[in-house]
Backbone as a printed PyTorch tensor [residue, N CA C, xyz], in Angstrom:
tensor([[[-18.4280,  38.1640, -49.5280],
         [-19.6880,  38.2400, -50.2550],
         [-20.6290,  39.1920, -49.5110]],

        [[-21.3750,  40.0640, -50.2750],
         [-22.2460,  41.0640, -49.6720],
         [-23.6980,  40.7560, -49.9880]],

        [[-24.5110,  40.7720, -48.9660],
         [-25.9630,  40.6680, -49.1410],
         [-26.4650,  42.0730, -49.4580]],

        [[-26.8620,  42.3080, -50.7360],
         [-27.2160,  43.6570, -51.1690],
         [-28.4680,  44.1560, -50.4600]],

        [[-29.3430,  43.2250, -50.0720],
         [-30.5780,  43.6610, -49.4210],
         [-30.2940,  44.2660, -48.0620]],

        [[-29.3150,  43.6900, -47.3530],
         [-29.0330,  44.1770, -46.0070],
         [-27.7020,  44.9390, -45.9370]],

        [[-26.9180,  44.8520, -47.0270],
         [-25.6360,  45.5310, -47.0970],
         [-24.7210,  45.1160, -45.9430]],

        [[-24.7650,  43.7990, -45.5870],
         [-23.9030,  43.2750, -44.5330],
         [-23.1040,  42.1210, -45.0810]],

        [[-21.8590,  41.9340, -44.6130],
         [-21.0430,  40.8310, -45.1120],
         [-21.6350,  39.4830, -44.7190]],

        [[-21.5960,  38.5370, -45.6390],
         [-22.0780,  37.1880, -45.3760],
         [-20.8800,  36.2440, -45.3100]],

        [[-20.9020,  35.3480, -44.3700],
         [-19.8210,  34.3960, -44.2040],
         [-20.1890,  33.1110, -44.9250]],

        [[-19.3200,  32.6320, -45.7990],
         [-19.5920,  31.3880, -46.5010],
         [-19.4480,  30.2180, -45.5430]],

        [[-19.9760,  29.0760, -45.9630],
         [-19.9080,  27.8940, -45.1030],
         [-18.4570,  27.4870, -44.8650]],

        [[-17.6210,  27.5670, -45.9000],
         [-16.2120,  27.2060, -45.7390],
         [-15.5100,  28.1550, -44.7820]],

        [[-15.8050,  29.4470, -44.9020],
         [-15.1980,  30.4280, -44.0060],
         [-15.6510,  30.2020, -42.5750]],

        [[-16.9170,  29.8780, -42.4050],
         [-17.4630,  29.6240, -41.0800],
         [-16.7930,  28.4050, -40.4470]],

        [[-16.6380,  27.3410, -41.2220],
         [-16.0070,  26.1210, -40.7240],
         [-14.5480,  26.3670, -40.3790]],

        [[-13.8620,  27.1350, -41.2240],
         [-12.4540,  27.4440, -40.9810],
         [-12.2780,  28.2800, -39.7170]],

        [[-13.1370,  29.2540, -39.5150],
         [-13.0510,  30.1030, -38.3270],
         [-13.3390,  29.2920, -37.0650]],

        [[-14.3360,  28.4350, -37.1420],
         [-14.6560,  27.5820, -35.9870],
         [-13.4830,  26.6690, -35.6540]],

        [[-12.8480,  26.1170, -36.6970],
         [-11.6780,  25.2620, -36.5060],
         [-10.5540,  26.0350, -35.8430]],

        [[-10.3530,  27.2700, -36.2780],
         [ -9.3190,  28.1420, -35.7190],
         [ -9.5690,  28.3940, -34.2340]],

        [[-10.8200,  28.6270, -33.8780],
         [-11.1790,  28.8780, -32.4810],
         [-10.9800,  27.6250, -31.6330]],

        [[-11.4120,  26.4900, -32.1360],
         [-11.2700,  25.2480, -31.3760],
         [ -9.8050,  24.8870, -31.1580]],

        [[ -8.9710,  25.1120, -32.1650],
         [ -7.5430,  24.8220, -32.0160],
         [ -6.9210,  25.7260, -30.9540]],

        [[ -7.3050,  27.0080, -30.9780],
         [ -6.7910,  27.9290, -29.9670],
         [ -7.2750,  27.5670, -28.5750]],

        [[ -8.5500,  27.2030, -28.4700],
         [ -9.1190,  26.8260, -27.1670],
         [ -8.4640,  25.5690, -26.6270]],

        [[ -8.2290,  24.6050, -27.4910],
         [ -7.5920,  23.3620, -27.0600],
         [ -6.2300,  23.6350, -26.4400]],

        [[ -5.4680,  24.5240, -27.0670],
         [ -4.1370,  24.8540, -26.5430],
         [ -4.2440,  25.5530, -25.1850]],

        [[ -5.1860,  26.4770, -25.0560],
         [ -5.3450,  27.1970, -23.7920],
         [ -5.7840,  26.2470, -22.6750]],

        [[ -6.7410,  25.3870, -22.9630],
         [ -7.1870,  24.4250, -21.9550],
         [ -6.0310,  23.5010, -21.5490]],

        [[ -5.2140,  23.1200, -22.5200],
         [ -4.0900,  22.2450, -22.2370],
         [ -3.0580,  22.9450, -21.3580]],

        [[ -2.8010,  24.2120, -21.6470],
         [ -1.7620,  24.9610, -20.9270],
         [ -2.2340,  25.4550, -19.5630]],

        [[ -3.4860,  25.9080, -19.4810],
         [ -3.9560,  26.6000, -18.2740],
         [ -5.0070,  25.8280, -17.4890]],

        [[ -5.5630,  24.7590, -18.0740],
         [ -6.6630,  24.0590, -17.4200],
         [ -7.9610,  24.8200, -17.6190]],

        [[ -9.0610,  24.1980, -17.2190],
         [-10.3650,  24.8170, -17.4340],
         [-10.5200,  26.1040, -16.6290]],

        [[-10.1490,  26.0550, -15.3480],
         [-10.3340,  27.2270, -14.4930],
         [ -9.4430,  28.3860, -14.9200]],

        [[ -8.2370,  28.0800, -15.3620],
         [ -7.3100,  29.1380, -15.7500],
         [ -7.6130,  29.7620, -17.0920]],

        [[ -8.3700,  29.0580, -17.9130],
         [ -8.6870,  29.5680, -19.2510],
         [ -9.7630,  30.6560, -19.1640]],

        [[ -9.6170,  31.6730, -19.9750],
         [-10.6320,  32.7220, -20.0760],
         [-10.9720,  32.9100, -21.5460]],

        [[-12.1320,  33.4800, -21.7940],
         [-12.5260,  33.7260, -23.1840],
         [-11.5560,  34.6930, -23.8510]],

        [[-11.0390,  35.6490, -23.0890],
         [-10.0650,  36.5800, -23.6500],
         [ -8.7920,  35.8710, -24.0630]],

        [[ -8.3100,  34.9670, -23.2080],
         [ -7.0900,  34.2240, -23.5230],
         [ -7.3160,  33.3040, -24.7200]],

        [[ -8.4770,  32.6950, -24.7770],
         [ -8.8000,  31.8230, -25.9060],
         [ -8.8640,  32.6230, -27.2000]],

        [[ -9.4660,  33.8100, -27.1450],
         [ -9.5430,  34.6570, -28.3420],
         [ -8.1480,  35.0190, -28.8310]],

        [[ -7.2500,  35.3590, -27.8960],
         [ -5.8770,  35.7020, -28.2860],
         [ -5.1700,  34.5050, -28.9040]],

        [[ -5.3190,  33.3370, -28.2920],
         [ -4.6510,  32.1440, -28.8140],
         [ -5.1890,  31.7570, -30.1870]],

        [[ -6.4770,  32.0100, -30.4100],
         [ -7.1010,  31.6620, -31.6890],
         [ -6.8850,  32.7320, -32.7560]],

        [[ -6.4280,  33.8920, -32.3320],
         [ -6.2040,  34.9710, -33.2910],
         [ -7.4850,  35.6050, -33.7830]],

        [[ -8.5040,  35.6850, -32.8990],
         [ -9.7710,  36.3130, -33.2600],
         [-10.1490,  37.3150, -32.1780]],

        [[-11.1000,  38.1830, -32.4800],
         [-11.5850,  39.1180, -31.4770],
         [-12.5390,  38.3960, -30.5310]],

        [[-12.7520,  38.9760, -29.3430],
         [-13.7080,  38.3710, -28.4170],
         [-15.1120,  38.4010, -29.0070]],

        [[-15.4050,  39.4430, -29.7760],
         [-16.7160,  39.5190, -30.4180],
         [-16.9360,  38.3510, -31.3550]],

        [[-15.9090,  38.0330, -32.1660],
         [-16.0090,  36.8890, -33.0790],
         [-16.1470,  35.5920, -32.3020]],

        [[-15.3830,  35.4700, -31.2180],
         [-15.4480,  34.2650, -30.3950],
         [-16.8640,  34.0260, -29.8810]],

        [[-17.5180,  35.1010, -29.4140],
         [-18.8600,  34.9580, -28.8510],
         [-19.9250,  34.6970, -29.9210]],

        [[-19.6060,  34.9760, -31.1740],
         [-20.5270,  34.6240, -32.2490],
         [-20.6630,  33.1040, -32.3410]],

        [[-19.5520,  32.4120, -32.0880],
         [-19.5190,  30.9600, -32.2340],
         [-19.8300,  30.2240, -30.9360]],

        [[-19.3930,  30.7870, -29.8000],
         [-19.5630,  30.1130, -28.5120],
         [-19.9280,  31.1400, -27.4480]],

        [[-20.9660,  30.8290, -26.6760],
         [-21.4400,  31.7860, -25.6810],
         [-20.5860,  31.7990, -24.4200]],

        [[-19.8870,  30.6970, -24.1410],
         [-19.0430,  30.6430, -22.9540],
         [-18.0180,  29.5300, -23.1170]],

        [[-17.1100,  29.4130, -22.1590],
         [-16.0380,  28.4320, -22.3050],
         [-16.5370,  27.0070, -22.0530]],

        [[-17.6700,  26.8660, -21.3690],
         [-18.2360,  25.5250, -21.2120],
         [-18.6540,  24.9830, -22.5760]],

        [[-19.3300,  25.8220, -23.3520],
         [-19.7320,  25.4090, -24.6880],
         [-18.5350,  25.0980, -25.5680]],

        [[-17.4770,  25.8920, -25.4130],
         [-16.2520,  25.6530, -26.1740],
         [-15.6400,  24.3120, -25.7980]],

        [[-15.5500,  24.0670, -24.5030],
         [-14.9520,  22.8270, -24.0480],
         [-15.7760,  21.6260, -24.4890]],

        [[-17.0890,  21.7530, -24.4350],
         [-17.9300,  20.6400, -24.8540],
         [-17.8280,  20.3910, -26.3630]],

        [[-17.5340,  21.4320, -27.1310],
         [-17.3160,  21.2360, -28.5610],
         [-16.0470,  20.4250, -28.7910]],

        [[-15.0400,  20.6570, -27.9560],
         [-13.8150,  19.8700, -28.0410],
         [-14.0910,  18.4230, -27.6440]],

        [[-14.9010,  18.2350, -26.6070],
         [-15.3060,  16.8900, -26.1950],
         [-16.0470,  16.1870, -27.3280]],

        [[-16.9030,  16.9280, -28.0220],
         [-17.6530,  16.3490, -29.1360],
         [-16.7050,  15.8650, -30.2330]],

        [[-15.6280,  16.5970, -30.4770],
         [-14.6290,  16.1560, -31.4470],
         [-13.9640,  14.8660, -30.9920]],

        [[-13.6880,  14.7790, -29.6880],
         [-13.1200,  13.5530, -29.1420],
         [-14.0610,  12.3800, -29.4070]],

        [[-15.3520,  12.6320, -29.3010],
         [-16.3420,  11.5850, -29.5360],
         [-16.2600,  11.0680, -30.9640]],

        [[-16.2300,  11.9820, -31.9040],
         [-16.1960,  11.5660, -33.3060],
         [-14.9220,  10.8030, -33.6180]],

        [[-13.8070,  11.2310, -33.0430],
         [-12.5390,  10.5520, -33.2680],
         [-12.5480,   9.1730, -32.6370]],

        [[-13.1080,   9.0680, -31.4320],
         [-13.0880,   7.8060, -30.7030],
         [-13.8760,   6.7130, -31.4110]],

        [[-14.8660,   7.0850, -32.2170],
         [-15.7370,   6.0920, -32.8200],
         [-15.3900,   5.7850, -34.2710]],

        [[-14.2000,   6.1680, -34.7100],
         [-13.8240,   5.9610, -36.0990],
         [-13.5060,   4.5020, -36.4260]],

        [[-13.1090,   3.7000, -35.4260],
         [-12.7060,   2.3340, -35.7240],
         [-13.8950,   1.5160, -36.2210]],

        [[-13.6420,   0.7420, -37.2630],
         [-14.6930,  -0.1170, -37.8260],
         [-14.2070,  -1.5700, -37.8160]],

        [[-15.0150,  -2.4400, -37.2430],
         [-14.6730,  -3.8550, -37.2350],
         [-14.8810,  -4.4460, -38.6220]],

        [[-14.0180,  -5.3800, -38.9920],
         [-14.0570,  -5.9990, -40.3100],
         [-14.5430,  -7.4370, -40.1620]],

        [[-15.7250,  -7.7140, -40.6600],
         [-16.3300,  -9.0470, -40.5110],
         [-15.5500, -10.1200, -41.2490]],

        [[-14.6770,  -9.7430, -42.1830],
         [-13.9020, -10.7420, -42.9290],
         [-12.6570, -11.1760, -42.1710]],

        [[-12.3420, -10.4940, -41.0620],
         [-11.1470, -10.8390, -40.2880],
         [-11.5310, -11.6180, -39.0360]],

        [[-10.5620, -12.3570, -38.5020],
         [-10.8650, -13.1400, -37.3110],
         [-10.9680, -12.2310, -36.0850]],

        [[-11.4840, -12.8120, -35.0010],
         [-11.7560, -12.0240, -33.8000],
         [-10.4810, -11.4280, -33.2210]],

        [[ -9.4260, -12.2050, -33.1510],
         [ -8.1780, -11.7160, -32.5720],
         [ -7.6550, -10.4980, -33.3330]],

        [[ -7.7440, -10.5350, -34.6550],
         [ -7.2660,  -9.4100, -35.4750],
         [ -8.1170,  -8.1750, -35.2350]],

        [[ -9.4400,  -8.3610, -35.1440],
         [-10.3300,  -7.2260, -34.8840],
         [-10.0890,  -6.6300, -33.4970]],

        [[ -9.9480,  -7.4860, -32.4890],
         [ -9.6960,  -6.9830, -31.1440],
         [ -8.3480,  -6.2700, -31.0730]],

        [[ -7.3670,  -6.8190, -31.7430],
         [ -6.0490,  -6.1900, -31.7570],
         [ -6.1290,  -4.8080, -32.4000]],

        [[ -6.8220,  -4.7190, -33.5200],
         [ -6.9510,  -3.4330, -34.1990],
         [ -7.6980,  -2.4150, -33.3610]],

        [[ -8.7850,  -2.8630, -32.7290],
         [ -9.5570,  -1.9710, -31.8740],
         [ -8.7040,  -1.4810, -30.7060]],

        [[ -8.0360,  -2.3950, -30.0170],
         [ -7.2350,  -2.0260, -28.8480],
         [ -6.1090,  -1.0790, -29.1910]],

        [[ -5.4070,  -1.3650, -30.2670],
         [ -4.2930,  -0.4940, -30.6660],
         [ -4.8030,   0.8930, -31.0520]],

        [[ -5.9110,   0.9330, -31.8020],
         [ -6.4590,   2.2250, -32.2230],
         [ -6.9340,   3.0290, -31.0200]],

        [[ -7.5670,   2.3650, -30.0660],
         [ -8.0860,   3.0590, -28.8870],
         [ -6.9510,   3.6260, -28.0340]],

        [[ -5.9380,   2.8160, -27.7410],
         [ -4.8370,   3.2920, -26.9010],
         [ -4.0310,   4.3680, -27.6210]],

        [[ -3.8170,   4.1940, -28.9140],
         [ -3.1010,   5.2300, -29.6710],
         [ -3.8600,   6.5530, -29.6260]],

        [[ -5.1900,   6.4780, -29.5570],
         [ -6.0060,   7.6930, -29.4960],
         [ -5.9240,   8.3600, -28.1310]],

        [[ -6.2220,   7.6120, -27.0660],
         [ -6.3070,   8.2290, -25.7410],
         [ -4.9300,   8.5490, -25.1640]],

        [[ -3.8780,   7.8800, -25.6640],
         [ -2.5290,   8.1260, -25.1450],
         [ -1.6540,   8.8750, -26.1480]],

        [[ -2.2770,   9.5390, -27.1160],
         [ -1.4840,  10.2910, -28.0860],
         [ -0.9250,  11.5560, -27.4260]],

        [[  0.2340,  12.0460, -27.8810],
         [  0.7880,  13.2830, -27.3170],
         [ -0.2400,  14.4110, -27.3690]],

        [[ -0.5180,  15.0110, -26.2380],
         [ -1.5120,  16.0840, -26.1650],
         [ -2.9350,  15.5930, -26.0440]],

        [[ -3.1490,  14.3000, -26.2410],
         [ -4.5040,  13.7740, -26.2460],
         [ -5.1290,  13.6230, -24.8770]],

        [[ -4.3200,  13.6850, -23.8350],
         [ -4.8560,  13.5220, -22.4990],
         [ -5.4110,  14.7910, -21.8910]],

        [[ -5.2310,  15.9150, -22.5690],
         [ -5.6260,  17.1920, -21.9650],
         [ -7.1220,  17.2740, -21.7010]],

        [[ -7.9310,  16.7930, -22.6510],
         [ -9.3850,  16.8470, -22.4480],
         [ -9.8020,  15.9680, -21.2740]],

        [[ -9.2140,  14.7730, -21.1890],
         [ -9.5630,  13.8690, -20.0950],
         [ -9.1520,  14.4620, -18.7580]],

        [[ -7.9390,  15.0130, -18.6830],
         [ -7.4680,  15.6130, -17.4250],
         [ -8.3680,  16.7780, -17.0220]],

        [[ -8.7790,  17.5680, -17.9910],
         [ -9.6310,  18.7090, -17.6930],
         [-10.9910,  18.2540, -17.1810]],

        [[-11.5710,  17.2370, -17.8190],
         [-12.8500,  16.7090, -17.3580],
         [-12.7200,  16.1620, -15.9470]],

        [[-11.6640,  15.4250, -15.6780],
         [-11.4580,  14.8690, -14.3470],
         [-11.3610,  15.9740, -13.2980]],

        [[-10.7480,  17.0870, -13.6730],
         [-10.5520,  18.1830, -12.7230],
         [-11.8450,  18.9250, -12.3990]],

        [[-12.7840,  18.9620, -13.3490],
         [-13.9880,  19.7710, -13.1310],
         [-15.2420,  18.9380, -12.9040]],

        [[-15.1440,  17.5970, -13.0260],
         [-16.3460,  16.7550, -12.9780],
         [-17.0890,  16.8590, -11.6490]],

        [[-16.3740,  17.0380, -10.5450],
         [-17.0560,  17.1260,  -9.2560],
         [-17.8920,  18.3990,  -9.1690]],

        [[-17.3720,  19.5130,  -9.6970],
         [-18.1020,  20.7780,  -9.6480],
         [-19.1020,  20.9020, -10.7750]],

        [[-18.8360,  20.2390, -11.8890],
         [-19.6900,  20.3360, -13.0680],
         [-20.0270,  18.9320, -13.5480]],

        [[-20.8570,  18.2110, -12.7840],
         [-21.1180,  16.8020, -13.1090],
         [-21.7440,  16.5840, -14.4760]],

        [[-22.4910,  17.5510, -14.9840],
         [-23.0990,  17.3770, -16.3060],
         [-22.0360,  17.2430, -17.3910]],

        [[-20.9530,  18.0230, -17.2600],
         [-19.8620,  17.9410, -18.2330],
         [-19.2070,  16.5680, -18.1520]],

        [[-18.9240,  16.1220, -16.9230],
         [-18.3110,  14.8100, -16.7420],
         [-19.1860,  13.6940, -17.2610]],

        [[-20.4860,  13.7950, -16.9920],
         [-21.4220,  12.7510, -17.4340],
         [-21.5070,  12.6930, -18.9520]],

        [[-21.5560,  13.8550, -19.5890],
         [-21.6440,  13.8650, -21.0450],
         [-20.3760,  13.3080, -21.6800]],

        [[-19.2260,  13.6610, -21.1080],
         [-17.9670,  13.1320, -21.6420],
         [-17.9490,  11.6120, -21.4980]],

        [[-18.3410,  11.1320, -20.3410],
         [-18.3530,   9.6840, -20.1060],
         [-19.2960,   8.9840, -21.0750]],

        [[-20.5030,   9.5180, -21.2160],
         [-21.4960,   8.8820, -22.0780],
         [-21.0620,   8.8980, -23.5390]],

        [[-20.5460,  10.0190, -23.9910],
         [-20.2530,  10.1610, -25.4170],
         [-18.9530,   9.4890, -25.8220]],

        [[-17.9040,   9.6310, -25.0010],
         [-16.5880,   9.1260, -25.3770],
         [-16.3600,   7.7110, -24.8640]],

        [[-16.4470,   7.5190, -23.5580],
         [-16.1160,   6.2150, -22.9930],
         [-17.2010,   5.1730, -23.2820]],

        [[-18.4460,   5.4910, -22.9370],
         [-19.5120,   4.5380, -23.1950],
         [-19.7380,   4.3330, -24.6870]],

        [[-19.5080,   5.3730, -25.4700],
         [-19.6460,   5.2370, -26.9200],
         [-18.6440,   4.2440, -27.4860]],

        [[-17.3990,   4.3190, -27.0030],
         [-16.3570,   3.4030, -27.4600],
         [-16.6660,   1.9770, -27.0140]],

        [[-17.0400,   1.8100, -25.7610],
         [-17.3830,   0.4820, -25.2470],
         [-18.6050,  -0.0760, -25.9830]],

        [[-19.5450,   0.8040, -26.3130],
         [-20.7440,   0.3710, -27.0220],
         [-20.4330,  -0.2260, -28.3840]],

        [[-19.4650,   0.3500, -29.0940],
         [-19.0730,  -0.1950, -30.4000],
         [-18.5370,  -1.6120, -30.2570]],

        [[-17.6800,  -1.8060, -29.2420],
         [-17.1210,  -3.1390, -29.0140],
         [-18.2140,  -4.1080, -28.5650]],

        [[-19.1300,  -3.6450, -27.7320],
         [-20.2320,  -4.4940, -27.2660],
         [-21.0520,  -5.0180, -28.4390]],

        [[-21.3590,  -4.1570, -29.3750],
         [-22.1300,  -4.5600, -30.5530],
         [-21.3990,  -5.6240, -31.3560]],

        [[-20.0970,  -5.4330, -31.5210],
         [-19.2950,  -6.4210, -32.2560],
         [-19.3020,  -7.7590, -31.5350]],

        [[-19.0990,  -7.7400, -30.2200],
         [-19.0680,  -8.9880, -29.4540],
         [-20.4030,  -9.7260, -29.5280]],

        [[-21.5010,  -8.9990, -29.4770],
         [-22.8160,  -9.6430, -29.5790],
         [-22.9760, -10.3710, -30.9110]],

        [[-22.4380,  -9.7790, -31.9520],
         [-22.4950, -10.4300, -33.2600],
         [-21.7000, -11.7180, -33.2800]],

        [[-20.5430, -11.7130, -32.6100],
         [-19.7030, -12.9250, -32.5680],
         [-20.3270, -13.9940, -31.6790]],

        [[-21.0290, -13.5690, -30.6360],
         [-21.7420, -14.5310, -29.7860],
         [-22.8720, -15.1770, -30.5870]],

        [[-23.6010, -14.3660, -31.3410],
         [-24.6940, -14.8920, -32.1620],
         [-24.1810, -15.8860, -33.2070]],

        [[-22.9490, -15.6600, -33.6730],
         [-22.3350, -16.5670, -34.6490],
         [-21.6700, -17.7640, -33.9780]],

        [[-21.8160, -17.8510, -32.6480],
         [-21.2530, -18.9400, -31.8450],
         [-19.7300, -19.0000, -31.9280]],

        [[-19.1050, -17.8330, -32.0770],
         [-17.6430, -17.7510, -32.0930],
         [-17.0720, -17.3240, -30.7460]],

        [[-17.9320, -16.7880, -29.8890],
         [-17.5490, -16.4160, -28.5360],
         [-18.6240, -16.8980, -27.5680]],

        [[-18.2190, -17.1480, -26.3290],
         [-19.1690, -17.5750, -25.2960],
         [-19.1790, -16.5260, -24.1890]],

        [[-20.0760, -15.5400, -24.3190],
         [-20.1330, -14.4110, -23.3840],
         [-21.5720, -14.2280, -22.9280]],

        [[-21.7760, -14.1640, -21.6280],
         [-23.1200, -13.9120, -21.0980],
         [-23.4600, -12.4260, -21.0980]],

        [[-22.5020, -11.6030, -20.7200],
         [-22.7200, -10.1510, -20.6230],
         [-21.6890,  -9.4510, -21.5010]],

        [[-22.1040,  -9.0880, -22.7070],
         [-21.1570,  -8.5180, -23.6730],
         [-20.6910,  -7.1250, -23.2690]],

        [[-21.5470,  -6.3560, -22.6140],
         [-21.1290,  -5.0250, -22.1750],
         [-20.0520,  -5.1290, -21.1060]],

        [[-20.2100,  -6.0680, -20.1760],
         [-19.1840,  -6.2910, -19.1620],
         [-17.8910,  -6.7580, -19.8080]],

        [[-17.9940,  -7.6810, -20.7430],
         [-16.8010,  -8.1880, -21.4220],
         [-16.0850,  -7.0790, -22.1900]],

        [[-16.8610,  -6.2090, -22.8450],
         [-16.2680,  -5.0890, -23.5750],
         [-15.5370,  -4.1470, -22.6210]],

        [[-16.1350,  -3.8900, -21.4670],
         [-15.5000,  -3.0220, -20.4740],
         [-14.2210,  -3.6580, -19.9440]],

        [[-14.2450,  -4.9540, -19.7470],
         [-13.0500,  -5.6520, -19.2750],
         [-11.9150,  -5.5390, -20.2820]],

        [[-12.2310,  -5.7700, -21.5530],
         [-11.1930,  -5.6760, -22.5840],
         [-10.6500,  -4.2540, -22.6790]],

        [[-11.5470,  -3.3130, -22.6110],
         [-11.2170,  -1.8940, -22.6410],
         [-10.1790,  -1.5610, -21.5630]],

        [[-10.3870,  -2.0650, -20.3520],
         [ -9.4830,  -1.7820, -19.2390],
         [ -8.1830,  -2.5790, -19.3440]],

        [[ -8.2560,  -3.8000, -19.8330],
         [ -7.0310,  -4.5890, -20.0040],
         [ -6.0700,  -3.9270, -20.9930]],

        [[ -6.6270,  -3.3080, -22.0160],
         [ -5.7860,  -2.6140, -23.0000],
         [ -5.0840,  -1.4010, -22.3840]],

        [[ -5.6990,  -0.8260, -21.3520],
         [ -5.1170,   0.3530, -20.7110],
         [ -3.9950,   0.0030, -19.7290]],

        [[ -3.9060,  -1.2570, -19.3140],
         [ -2.9900,  -1.6610, -18.2400],
         [ -1.5560,  -1.2170, -18.5080]],

        [[ -0.9820,  -0.5270, -17.5420],
         [  0.4010,  -0.0010, -17.5550],
         [  0.6130,   1.1190, -18.5740]],

        [[ -0.4320,   1.4820, -19.3200],
         [ -0.2830,   2.5070, -20.3550],
         [ -1.0350,   3.7890, -20.0170]],

        [[ -2.3350,   3.6650, -19.7480],
         [ -3.1810,   4.8470, -19.6450],
         [ -2.9160,   5.6790, -18.3910]],

        [[ -2.9250,   5.0650, -17.2210],
         [ -2.7650,   5.8370, -15.9870],
         [ -1.4040,   6.5330, -15.9010]],

        [[ -0.2890,   5.8580, -16.2070],
         [  0.9900,   6.5870, -16.1910],
         [  1.0000,   7.7620, -17.1620]],

        [[  0.3150,   7.5920, -18.3090],
         [  0.2570,   8.6760, -19.2860],
         [ -0.6230,   9.8160, -18.8050]],

        [[ -1.8270,   9.4910, -18.3000],
         [ -2.7860,  10.5420, -17.9600],
         [ -2.3060,  11.3630, -16.7760]],

        [[ -1.5190,  10.7440, -15.8760],
         [ -0.9730,  11.4830, -14.7360],
         [  0.4240,  12.0170, -15.0210]],

        [[  0.8380,  11.9050, -16.2810],
         [  2.1000,  12.4540, -16.7690],
         [  3.3150,  11.8700, -16.0490]],

        [[  3.1830,  10.6180, -15.6100],
         [  4.3240,   9.9100, -15.0340],
         [  5.2120,   9.3390, -16.1330]],

        [[  4.6200,   9.1120, -17.3180],
         [  5.3620,   8.5890, -18.4580],
         [  4.8750,   9.2750, -19.7270]],

        [[  5.7160,   9.3160, -20.7610],
         [  5.2610,   9.8950, -22.0360],
         [  4.3090,   8.9540, -22.7430]],

        [[  3.7930,   9.4010, -23.8720],
         [  2.9110,   8.5540, -24.6750],
         [  3.6280,   7.2610, -25.0290]],

        [[  2.9640,   6.1100, -24.8900],
         [  3.6300,   4.8340, -25.1840],
         [  3.9420,   4.6730, -26.6620]],

        [[  4.9860,   3.9260, -26.9440],
         [  5.3750,   3.6630, -28.3290],
         [  4.4270,   2.6510, -28.9600]],

        [[  4.3680,   2.6070, -30.2920],
         [  3.5260,   1.5930, -30.9540],
         [  3.8900,   0.1740, -30.5430]],

        [[  5.1920,  -0.1040, -30.3570],
         [  5.6110,  -1.4450, -29.9480],
         [  5.0910,  -1.7840, -28.5590]],

        [[  5.1350,  -0.8050, -27.6490],
         [  4.6460,  -1.0320, -26.2980],
         [  3.1300,  -1.2440, -26.3110]],

        [[  2.4240,  -0.4570, -27.0910],
         [  0.9730,  -0.6270, -27.2180],
         [  0.6480,  -2.0130, -27.7580]],

        [[  1.3760,  -2.4130, -28.7960],
         [  1.1280,  -3.7240, -29.4130],
         [  1.3370,  -4.8560, -28.4100]],

        [[  2.3600,  -4.7430, -27.5810],
         [  2.6420,  -5.7890, -26.5970],
         [  1.5190,  -5.8900, -25.5590]],

        [[  1.0790,  -4.7500, -25.0260],
         [  0.0480,  -4.7580, -23.9960],
         [ -1.2910,  -5.2050, -24.5700]],

        [[ -1.6640,  -4.6810, -25.7280],
         [ -2.9380,  -5.0630, -26.3360],
         [ -2.9290,  -6.5380, -26.7350]],

        [[ -1.7940,  -7.0110, -27.2310],
         [ -1.6950,  -8.4270, -27.5790],
         [ -1.9380,  -9.3230, -26.3740]],

        [[ -1.3990,  -8.9280, -25.2320],
         [ -1.6380,  -9.6740, -23.9950],
         [ -3.1180,  -9.6380, -23.6210]],

        [[ -3.7490,  -8.4710, -23.7680],
         [ -5.1760,  -8.3380, -23.4620],
         [ -6.0190,  -9.2330, -24.3610]],

        [[ -5.6690,  -9.3180, -25.6390],
         [ -6.4130, -10.1670, -26.5800],
         [ -6.2980, -11.6300, -26.1700]],

        [[ -5.1000, -12.0630, -25.8270],
         [ -4.9110, -13.4680, -25.4420],
         [ -5.6950, -13.8070, -24.1780]],

        [[ -5.6580, -12.9300, -23.1920],
         [ -6.4140, -13.1610, -21.9530],
         [ -7.9150, -13.1850, -22.2270]],

        [[ -8.3780, -12.2600, -23.0750],
         [ -9.8100, -12.1680, -23.3860],
         [-10.2950, -13.4470, -24.0630]],

        [[ -9.5560, -13.9080, -25.0650],
         [ -9.9850, -15.0920, -25.8110],
         [ -9.8260, -16.3640, -24.9940]],

        [[ -8.8540, -16.3670, -24.0730],
         [ -8.6980, -17.5330, -23.2120],
         [ -9.9270, -17.7040, -22.3250]],

        [[-10.5710, -16.5950, -21.9710],
         [-11.7470, -16.6550, -21.1060],
         [-13.0500, -16.7910, -21.8880]],

        [[-13.1450, -16.0860, -23.0160],
         [-14.4160, -16.0260, -23.7280],
         [-14.4350, -16.7950, -25.0580]],

        [[-13.3050, -17.2970, -25.4580],
         [-13.2840, -18.0420, -26.7180],
         [-14.0580, -19.3430, -26.6000]],

        [[-14.6480, -19.7930, -27.7080],
         [-15.4000, -21.0490, -27.7290],
         [-14.4200, -22.2040, -27.6850]],

        [[-14.6270, -23.0990, -26.7310],
         [-13.7580, -24.2480, -26.5760],
         [-14.2100, -25.3810, -27.5060]],

        [[-13.2650, -25.9810, -28.1980],
         [-13.5920, -27.0910, -29.1120],
         [-13.9720, -28.3410, -28.3010]]])
């Protein structure tokens, strides 16, 4: 489409979104293959199939690019919705399985590994990732638990602590071996077994006793 007043090409919203998606996909692959330090804007442009000029139209530097990928992780991490019509065990099971399937998905650990590698030198990046992805996920569970406490279905003094505990129990034997590439992504059956154990332990401690 041409703007006749300025005689310059105009990019439609769909074209803009598609190009941005193309760049992010290319950047994700480069960060995964080379790490943050090894990645360059030139390499990202080549992987995305765009010119460096086009790349800089969308992102001023690779920090901004990486943070855009982190932002996508945030939106994905918060997709789970608790169902008030289901019992607590079913909701916790669904949350735990969805969370582990997300963070331990094939290729899904690259952003976390990259953040871990650069957080000491670039603490703002690490802090934003922690606040948006990890604390955001725990915050969703905390809100749900507070509702169940108010309904007298759970007995919890500190719901944020309880949410963090459940969060870590779901990771047991799954997340660390995966993130350090000692084991491949866990199978759905393995996730179900570990999360099921976490749910039973959680309710044994925080469930309302008759």
